[in-house]
One Martini backbone bead per residue (centre of mass of N, CA, C, O) as a GRO file, in nm:
protein
  323
    1MET     BB    1  -0.680  -0.003   2.289
    2SER     BB    2  -0.969   0.014   2.162
    3SER     BB    3  -1.249  -0.175   2.056
    4SER     BB    4  -1.231   0.018   1.767
    5ALA     BB    5  -0.967  -0.039   1.657
    6VAL     BB    6  -0.749   0.034   1.369
    7SER     BB    7  -0.554  -0.153   1.137
    8VAL     BB    8  -0.305  -0.081   0.890
    9ILE     BB    9  -0.182  -0.296   0.634
   10ILE     BB   10   0.140  -0.267   0.445
   11PRO     BB   11   0.259  -0.438   0.198
   12CYS     BB   12   0.612  -0.435   0.068
   13TYR     BB   13   0.757  -0.493  -0.270
   14ASN     BB   14   0.902  -0.278  -0.462
   15GLN     BB   15   0.674  -0.008  -0.402
   16GLY     BB   16   0.790   0.283  -0.334
   17ARG     BB   17   0.655   0.464  -0.563
   18PHE     BB   18   0.357   0.413  -0.411
   19LEU     BB   19   0.359   0.435  -0.094
   20GLY     BB   20   0.294   0.734  -0.040
   21GLU     BB   21   0.000   0.723  -0.139
   22ALA     BB   22  -0.099   0.515   0.059
   23LEU     BB   23  -0.030   0.668   0.321
   24GLU     BB   24  -0.188   0.931   0.260
   25SER     BB   25  -0.467   0.787   0.246
   26VAL     BB   26  -0.462   0.715   0.550
   27LEU     BB   27  -0.398   1.001   0.676
   28ALA     BB   28  -0.681   1.118   0.528
   29GLN     BB   29  -0.882   1.015   0.719
   30SER     BB   30  -1.179   1.082   0.880
   31ARG     BB   31  -1.101   0.810   1.023
   32PRO     BB   32  -0.851   0.736   1.196
   33ALA     BB   33  -0.594   0.547   1.237
   34ASP     BB   34  -0.441   0.371   1.506
   35GLN     BB   35  -0.266   0.198   1.289
   36ILE     BB   36   0.049   0.176   1.098
   37VAL     BB   37   0.174  -0.096   0.890
   38VAL     BB   38   0.485  -0.172   0.748
   39ILE     BB   39   0.588  -0.436   0.527
   40ASP     BB   40   0.915  -0.510   0.451
   41ASP     BB   41   0.977  -0.755   0.191
   42GLY     BB   42   1.285  -0.719   0.100
   43SER     BB   43   1.355  -0.458  -0.020
   44THR     BB   44   1.560  -0.270  -0.287
   45ASP     BB   45   1.439  -0.001  -0.248
   46GLU     BB   46   1.262   0.294  -0.109
   47THR     BB   47   1.067   0.194   0.115
   48ALA     BB   48   1.198   0.274   0.390
   49GLU     BB   49   1.233   0.574   0.326
   50VAL     BB   50   0.937   0.643   0.287
   51ALA     BB   51   0.832   0.555   0.568
   52ARG     BB   52   1.020   0.765   0.731
   53ARG     BB   53   0.861   1.035   0.641
   54TYR     BB   54   0.643   0.929   0.849
   55ASP     BB   55   0.464   0.978   1.112
   56GLY     BB   56   0.358   0.691   1.295
   57ILE     BB   57   0.515   0.468   1.140
   58ARG     BB   58   0.538   0.122   1.118
   59CYS     BB   59   0.845  -0.044   1.027
   60VAL     BB   60   0.884  -0.378   0.900
   61ARG     BB   61   1.152  -0.596   0.851
   62GLN     BB   62   1.201  -0.858   0.604
   63ALA     BB   63   1.237  -1.115   0.442
   64ASN     BB   64   1.160  -1.252   0.143
   65LEU     BB   65   0.823  -1.424   0.161
   66GLY     BB   66   0.582  -1.277   0.063
   67LEU     BB   67   0.261  -1.171   0.078
   68ALA     BB   68   0.136  -1.357   0.291
   69GLN     BB   69   0.361  -1.321   0.508
   70ALA     BB   70   0.335  -1.015   0.529
   71ARG     BB   71   0.044  -1.012   0.632
   72ASN     BB   72   0.096  -1.189   0.880
   73ARG     BB   73   0.296  -0.999   1.013
   74GLY     BB   74   0.095  -0.771   1.043
   75LEU     BB   75  -0.090  -0.923   1.237
   76ASP     BB   76   0.126  -0.956   1.462
   77GLU     BB   77   0.151  -0.627   1.489
   78ALA     BB   78  -0.136  -0.587   1.547
   79ALA     BB   79  -0.382  -0.412   1.777
   80GLY     BB   80  -0.642  -0.417   1.636
   81ARG     BB   81  -0.956  -0.538   1.581
   82TYR     BB   82  -0.932  -0.394   1.316
   83VAL     BB   83  -0.862  -0.479   0.962
   84VAL     BB   84  -0.650  -0.350   0.695
   85PHE     BB   85  -0.552  -0.433   0.358
   86LEU     BB   86  -0.294  -0.248   0.188
   87ASP     BB   87  -0.171  -0.208  -0.096
   88ALA     BB   88   0.103  -0.017  -0.201
   89ASP     BB   89  -0.057   0.056  -0.495
   90ASP     BB   90  -0.291   0.162  -0.333
   91ARG     BB   91  -0.607   0.327  -0.228
   92LEU     BB   92  -0.784   0.520  -0.009
   93ARG     BB   93  -1.060   0.654   0.069
   94PRO     BB   94  -1.144   0.897   0.300
   95ASP     BB   95  -1.409   0.699   0.411
   96ALA     BB   96  -1.332   0.399   0.452
   97LEU     BB   97  -1.319   0.357   0.765
   98ALA     BB   98  -1.592   0.474   0.842
   99ILE     BB   99  -1.763   0.282   0.671
  100GLY     BB  100  -1.650   0.009   0.772
  101LEU     BB  101  -1.711   0.046   1.077
  102GLU     BB  102  -2.013   0.093   1.056
  103ALA     BB  103  -2.073  -0.181   0.919
  104SER     BB  104  -1.956  -0.357   1.146
  105ARG     BB  105  -2.156  -0.262   1.366
  106ARG     BB  106  -2.419  -0.334   1.207
  107HIS     BB  107  -2.252  -0.623   1.147
  108SER     BB  108  -2.141  -0.795   1.415
  109GLU     BB  109  -2.142  -1.101   1.287
  110CYS     BB  110  -1.908  -1.035   1.104
  111ALA     BB  111  -1.592  -1.095   0.974
  112PHE     BB  112  -1.663  -0.915   0.714
  113VAL     BB  113  -1.653  -0.617   0.529
  114PHE     BB  114  -1.747  -0.473   0.201
  115GLY     BB  115  -1.664  -0.310  -0.095
  116ARG     BB  116  -1.545  -0.095  -0.342
  117CYS     BB  117  -1.376  -0.026  -0.656
  118GLU     BB  118  -1.145   0.160  -0.856
  119ARG     BB  119  -0.971   0.206  -1.131
  120MET     BB  120  -0.617   0.251  -1.214
  121ASP     BB  121  -0.334   0.362  -1.322
  122GLU     BB  122  -0.001   0.404  -1.280
  123GLN     BB  123  -0.063   0.732  -1.236
  124GLY     BB  124  -0.372   0.745  -1.104
  125LYS     BB  125  -0.578   0.721  -1.325
  126PRO     BB  126  -0.876   0.674  -1.421
  127LEU     BB  127  -1.073   0.386  -1.493
  128PRO     BB  128  -1.281   0.193  -1.626
  129THR     BB  129  -1.561   0.047  -1.427
  130ASN     BB  130  -1.698  -0.273  -1.384
  131GLN     BB  131  -1.912  -0.364  -1.168
  132PRO     BB  132  -1.996  -0.607  -0.984
  133PRO     BB  133  -2.231  -0.783  -0.881
  134ALA     BB  134  -2.436  -0.810  -0.623
  135ALA     BB  135  -2.426  -1.020  -0.365
  136ALA     BB  136  -2.668  -1.261  -0.252
  137GLY     BB  137  -2.661  -1.447   0.029
  138ASP     BB  138  -2.449  -1.685  -0.091
  139HIS     BB  139  -2.117  -1.618  -0.080
  140TYR     BB  140  -1.981  -1.884  -0.134
  141ALA     BB  141  -2.107  -1.945  -0.409
  142ALA     BB  142  -2.022  -1.678  -0.544
  143LEU     BB  143  -1.706  -1.711  -0.496
  144LEU     BB  144  -1.667  -1.971  -0.660
  145GLN     BB  145  -1.722  -1.794  -0.936
  146ASP     BB  146  -1.628  -1.502  -0.800
  147ASN     BB  147  -1.399  -1.234  -0.730
  148TYR     BB  148  -1.567  -0.943  -0.613
  149ILE     BB  149  -1.347  -0.803  -0.414
  150TRP     BB  150  -1.042  -0.798  -0.550
  151THR     BB  151  -0.943  -0.625  -0.277
  152PRO     BB  152  -0.859  -0.592   0.059
  153ALA     BB  153  -0.909  -0.277   0.088
  154VAL     BB  154  -1.240  -0.316   0.103
  155ALA     BB  155  -1.183  -0.451   0.382
  156VAL     BB  156  -1.315  -0.533   0.717
  157PHE     BB  157  -1.174  -0.694   0.987
  158ASP     BB  158  -1.293  -0.903   1.253
  159ARG     BB  159  -1.107  -1.062   1.484
  160ALA     BB  160  -1.333  -1.174   1.674
  161ASN     BB  161  -1.467  -1.329   1.400
  162CYS     BB  162  -1.159  -1.470   1.301
  163ARG     BB  163  -1.089  -1.697   1.465
  164GLY     BB  164  -0.872  -1.938   1.308
  165VAL     BB  165  -0.868  -1.783   0.989
  166LEU     BB  166  -0.669  -1.519   0.989
  167ARG     BB  167  -0.487  -1.640   0.725
  168PHE     BB  168  -0.231  -1.666   0.492
  169ASP     BB  169  -0.146  -1.875   0.217
  170PRO     BB  170   0.165  -1.943   0.077
  171ALA     BB  171   0.086  -2.176  -0.132
  172VAL     BB  172  -0.119  -1.928  -0.265
  173ASP     BB  173  -0.009  -1.637  -0.291
  174PRO     BB  174  -0.157  -1.496  -0.545
  175ALA     BB  175  -0.451  -1.625  -0.400
  176ALA     BB  176  -0.486  -1.573  -0.081
  177ASP     BB  177  -0.735  -1.391  -0.070
  178TYR     BB  178  -0.939  -1.585  -0.198
  179ASP     BB  179  -0.901  -1.810   0.007
  180LEU     BB  180  -0.998  -1.647   0.251
  181TYR     BB  181  -1.284  -1.579   0.164
  182LEU     BB  182  -1.378  -1.873   0.138
  183ARG     BB  183  -1.320  -1.975   0.427
  184ILE     BB  184  -1.507  -1.769   0.562
  185ALA     BB  185  -1.778  -1.798   0.395
  186ARG     BB  186  -1.824  -2.102   0.468
  187GLU     BB  187  -1.865  -2.025   0.806
  188ARG     BB  188  -1.930  -1.711   0.773
  189SER     BB  189  -2.012  -1.387   0.790
  190ILE     BB  190  -2.081  -1.154   0.523
  191LYS     BB  191  -2.065  -0.799   0.393
  192GLY     BB  192  -2.200  -0.569   0.171
  193HIS     BB  193  -2.215  -0.196   0.118
  194GLY     BB  194  -2.132  -0.055  -0.185
  195HIS     BB  195  -1.896   0.123  -0.140
  196ILE     BB  196  -1.643   0.333  -0.242
  197VAL     BB  197  -1.295   0.276  -0.091
  198ALA     BB  198  -1.102   0.231  -0.352
  199ASP     BB  199  -0.792   0.220  -0.534
  200TYR     BB  200  -0.699   0.022  -0.829
  201ARG     BB  201  -0.396  -0.079  -0.951
  202LEU     BB  202  -0.271  -0.094  -1.285
  203HIS     BB  203   0.027  -0.291  -1.359
  204ARG     BB  204   0.311  -0.462  -1.463
  205GLY     BB  205   0.411  -0.533  -1.152
  206SER     BB  206   0.182  -0.714  -1.108
  207MET     BB  207   0.099  -1.039  -1.043
  208SER     BB  208  -0.166  -1.054  -1.229
  209GLN     BB  209   0.000  -1.037  -1.508
  210ASN     BB  210   0.055  -1.344  -1.438
  211ALA     BB  211  -0.135  -1.582  -1.566
  212ALA     BB  212   0.002  -1.850  -1.494
  213LEU     BB  213   0.023  -1.800  -1.190
  214MET     BB  214  -0.281  -1.747  -1.140
  215LEU     BB  215  -0.393  -2.013  -1.242
  216GLU     BB  216  -0.252  -2.206  -1.050
  217ALA     BB  217  -0.355  -2.076  -0.782
  218THR     BB  218  -0.664  -2.077  -0.836
  219VAL     BB  219  -0.701  -2.377  -0.881
  220ALA     BB  220  -0.593  -2.456  -0.601
  221VAL     BB  221  -0.811  -2.314  -0.437
  222LEU     BB  222  -1.053  -2.472  -0.549
  223TYR     BB  223  -0.953  -2.757  -0.470
  224MET     BB  224  -0.969  -2.692  -0.159
  225GLN     BB  225  -1.304  -2.671  -0.193
  226ARG     BB  226  -1.428  -2.935  -0.303
  227GLN     BB  227  -1.520  -3.102  -0.050
  228PHE     BB  228  -1.731  -2.879   0.030
  229ALA     BB  229  -1.893  -2.834  -0.236
  230MET     BB  230  -1.997  -3.146  -0.264
  231ARG     BB  231  -2.231  -3.130  -0.033
  232ARG     BB  232  -2.376  -2.939  -0.249
  233PRO     BB  233  -2.528  -2.879  -0.543
  234ASP     BB  234  -2.491  -2.566  -0.559
  235HIS     BB  235  -2.186  -2.570  -0.494
  236GLU     BB  236  -2.097  -2.755  -0.720
  237ALA     BB  237  -2.191  -2.574  -0.952
  238ALA     BB  238  -2.019  -2.329  -0.871
  239TRP     BB  239  -1.745  -2.465  -0.889
  240LYS     BB  240  -1.759  -2.538  -1.191
  241ASN     BB  241  -1.801  -2.254  -1.296
  242GLY     BB  242  -1.541  -2.134  -1.180
  243MET     BB  243  -1.337  -2.317  -1.319
  244ARG     BB  244  -1.414  -2.238  -1.607
  245ALA     BB  245  -1.376  -1.931  -1.584
  246TRP     BB  246  -1.078  -1.919  -1.494
  247ARG     BB  247  -0.958  -2.079  -1.728
  248ALA     BB  248  -1.056  -1.886  -1.949
  249HIS     BB  249  -0.936  -1.624  -1.850
  250TYR     BB  250  -0.630  -1.716  -1.827
  251GLY     BB  251  -0.606  -1.871  -2.091
  252ASP     BB  252  -0.638  -1.629  -2.279
  253ALA     BB  253  -0.394  -1.467  -2.170
  254ILE     BB  254  -0.180  -1.679  -2.238
  255VAL     BB  255  -0.226  -1.699  -2.542
  256GLU     BB  256  -0.162  -1.405  -2.608
  257ALA     BB  257   0.130  -1.421  -2.504
  258MET     BB  258   0.219  -1.650  -2.697
  259ARG     BB  259   0.182  -1.493  -2.962
  260VAL     BB  260   0.415  -1.301  -2.895
  261ASP     BB  261   0.649  -1.499  -2.819
  262ALA     BB  262   0.658  -1.657  -3.100
  263ARG     BB  263   0.800  -1.396  -3.254
  264HIS     BB  264   1.039  -1.441  -3.028
  265PRO     BB  265   1.317  -1.619  -2.967
  266ARG     BB  266   1.375  -1.505  -2.669
  267ARG     BB  267   1.063  -1.620  -2.580
  268TRP     BB  268   1.047  -1.936  -2.585
  269GLY     BB  269   1.057  -2.001  -2.287
  270ALA     BB  270   0.786  -1.867  -2.219
  271PHE     BB  271   0.618  -2.031  -2.415
  272THR     BB  272   0.670  -2.317  -2.293
  273GLY     BB  273   0.569  -2.249  -2.010
  274SER     BB  274   0.279  -2.179  -2.095
  275LEU     BB  275   0.214  -2.448  -2.227
  276ARG     BB  276   0.239  -2.621  -1.972
  277THR     BB  277   0.017  -2.480  -1.812
  278LEU     BB  278  -0.216  -2.541  -2.005
  279LEU     BB  279  -0.189  -2.852  -2.011
  280ARG     BB  280  -0.247  -2.875  -1.699
  281TYR     BB  281  -0.498  -2.645  -1.639
  282ALA     BB  282  -0.610  -2.569  -1.969
  283PRO     BB  283  -0.659  -2.766  -2.226
  284ARG     BB  284  -0.927  -2.674  -2.357
  285ASP     BB  285  -0.829  -2.383  -2.425
  286LEU     BB  286  -0.606  -2.462  -2.614
  287TRP     BB  287  -0.784  -2.615  -2.823
  288ARG     BB  288  -0.974  -2.385  -2.885
  289HIS     BB  289  -0.756  -2.199  -3.011
  290ALA     BB  290  -0.652  -2.396  -3.221
  291ARG     BB  291  -0.919  -2.422  -3.373
  292ARG     BB  292  -0.941  -2.127  -3.454
  293LYS     BB  293  -0.682  -2.113  -3.617
  294VAL     BB  294  -0.769  -2.316  -3.830
  295GLN     BB  295  -1.027  -2.169  -3.921
  296ARG     BB  296  -0.886  -1.911  -4.017
  297THR     BB  297  -0.703  -2.047  -4.227
  298LEU     BB  298  -0.937  -2.201  -4.396
  299LEU     BB  299  -1.195  -1.968  -4.372
  300GLY     BB  300  -1.137  -1.728  -4.233
  301GLY     BB  301  -1.064  -1.418  -4.051
  302PRO     BB  302  -0.915  -1.301  -3.805
  303GLU     BB  303  -0.634  -1.163  -3.741
  304ASP     BB  304  -0.371  -1.118  -3.589
  305GLY     BB  305  -0.481  -0.908  -3.310
  306GLU     BB  306  -0.767  -0.963  -3.336
  307PRO     BB  307  -1.062  -1.001  -3.221
  308GLU     BB  308  -1.252  -1.235  -3.070
  309THR     BB  309  -1.498  -1.421  -2.989
  310ALA     BB  310  -1.690  -1.442  -2.735
  311GLU     BB  311  -1.753  -1.618  -2.472
  312THR     BB  312  -2.005  -1.774  -2.273
  313THR     BB  313  -1.830  -1.778  -2.047
  314PRO     BB  314  -1.804  -1.663  -1.750
  315ARG     BB  315  -1.629  -1.392  -1.611
  316PRO     BB  316  -1.413  -1.302  -1.398
  317THR     BB  317  -1.300  -1.085  -1.198
  318PRO     BB  318  -1.045  -0.896  -1.135
  319ARG     BB  319  -0.714  -0.939  -0.997
  320LYS     BB  320  -0.476  -0.838  -0.736
  321SER     BB  321  -0.125  -0.889  -0.659
  322ILE     BB  322   0.148  -0.853  -0.429
  323GLY     BB  323   0.519  -0.982  -0.419
   0.00000   0.00000   0.00000
């Protein structure tokens, strides 16, 4: 392949119902991909059958090892210098590769360049999207506070500038993309180009809908950065802000799920599991919600199911992972 070849890696675990849209979005690129690799991560649905419908698609099947390992297997199979990771339930915009490659050439010192995405629902219809503010300057400090990259589909990785670091960590599988961005930004240059290059699907089957799982993995990712962040006061402050924000973000989601589970005896197991997660990873948020509940009971206020007053803690932008 040429020195500008690009490989698109699509990990898929039981997302066959969306895989066709993902593949067609790659095949419709104004700048064609030089290689498209689907990693079937032990799917039990129609994933392999869907991949076989399209000419020129390399489909590699492995036992179910999780999203991080599926992406790593894709890297092992990829031949292009540039790599894009597209989740099987997302889509690329028609000029995504052209824009990404041009930005990569323009910023040849960067390990990866990235754009933006817009949200869509399970049926692929657009959803309102509040774009995160554009980070300038120190991307490592900014990412410690907020994962504004959202999904790997918006990024083009230059493997020549990512040697020794471009691997996803299975130990933090649900947040392995966030871990990768932080590890790269800590040591190397990255750049945002601002263009919308992907559609990001929100649906009940995505891993990010499991707030307890995401809280545990995200807190673990930040703790792995702690020793590096503590070397500079501005990075330390960013790390602390990020930890507070992520705990509040996922803590709120867990509490809301617990409120539903508590009303159904068959969900008490899920309730107690969520309670253990909060006690371990976000105890302050648990007590904050408990205090609100007491205040509502004694002083009056919104009933169950009504919105509560927003916290002043800045909220991280949403992320999604599939596995």
